[in-house]
C-alpha angles and dihedrals in degrees: 000000000000085000093055094046089050092058092062093044092053092042091051093052098049126103114232116268121260095248132203123082119270127220094257128086123242114254110285094345089130121047111260092242090062101032099097093045094050091048095047100040093037087072097054099112137002093257093068140040132188093265093051091048089048092051090052095052093044092051092046101045112350083247089297108148090197099053119132127180130209088251088062094253109155142205138359090317096039098232117180112227093252095052091043090054092057104032105025115121133201090235098175098040098237096134100261138077104225116182089199094055113087089205086067100026100052093050088046093053091052091047092048090052090050093050092051092051089055090053090056100032095116093050116109122249133032114356095212097047089048091050091052090048091052088050090056105032103017132260094269092062090051090051094044094053097038091240139355106002123237094254113129092216094050094045089050091049094052091048094046094052098046091046091051093047087071093061091053098048125085106242116251094202140000114314125229114267116245115261087211100050096097093055092046090052091047090053094050093046087059089058097056113131092023110137117248121252124187108240090008118160098178094254121151093251088057095051093251090290131147147197117216101275092037088060095049091045093050093044091055092040086058089066095042101266115126111209127186117264102248129064098237092056090046088062089072094057095104144327125325119243118203118252089256089057101049117139131192108277097033113129114238125203138202134198146164089229110057093188099060129056090195085070098057112132107179142033137187138174114254115229102177137265095069091300136113135190107237142156093235106187147313112311094024133094134232104277147143114286132178119257100207102088133132092255095053108133108179143278143265129211100215117228129186093233091047092052095048092051094059114106117250090223131012 
């Protein structure tokens, strides 16, 4: 219980975060193969930035260059054939325009965003939100309504991408503590000593057992925040404090590839003092473990908006 009280004491003494996404990407948030592309093309015009472009690619395909939707959208940026025919670029100068090649598709996504921004540049309001609305509903609708149109799907799309943007941007100052952190820790503390189960969600038929991401998902569900099921998607549920800025309740992640959040293989809940509660592996029980290991990847300060923005399937 001292841990739970401590969260509220720390939270009450913090100054609010700086707010606003910067131009740099958070550590490992974009797979290393695409990091330079996203950083370069994400600065193509004022309406976009690398974190926003990363958020779009993640939401569209989960950075999967072979993704294909039922609506025939293709590649890492999910272009439909008609849009690709008009807006696809030969981004790497190899003489072809290949929707399946991220070296072409990522520059094309940035260029298409900037083209849409030009179409709606005279519309009042936020330039980036108008651009995103044009991406979803068409430039004519944004012009007609003088901003983001009153379509639920479009308004949700704009909010999802701008919320996800925060999780791909390197913080420029301290980030706000989670109000739900204490409750999530309290839940995890009650599970100490429970035997690990691969794929475990804590259900009665599983004997109340968990794996690592099943535990963190259940802990935050207990305070009303629904996280994705797997650890590498949970990483995108909010901004990323540095190791020196960790607070109880932050999710902490571990990977054998420290350049790619999609390769994350383990997650725990930070409790302070360099320790986390985690469900470590088969044969072990939920316990306290140290955070400072060679495979420590980074942390996420879970927010309700960040969790809601995550795609249910990518």
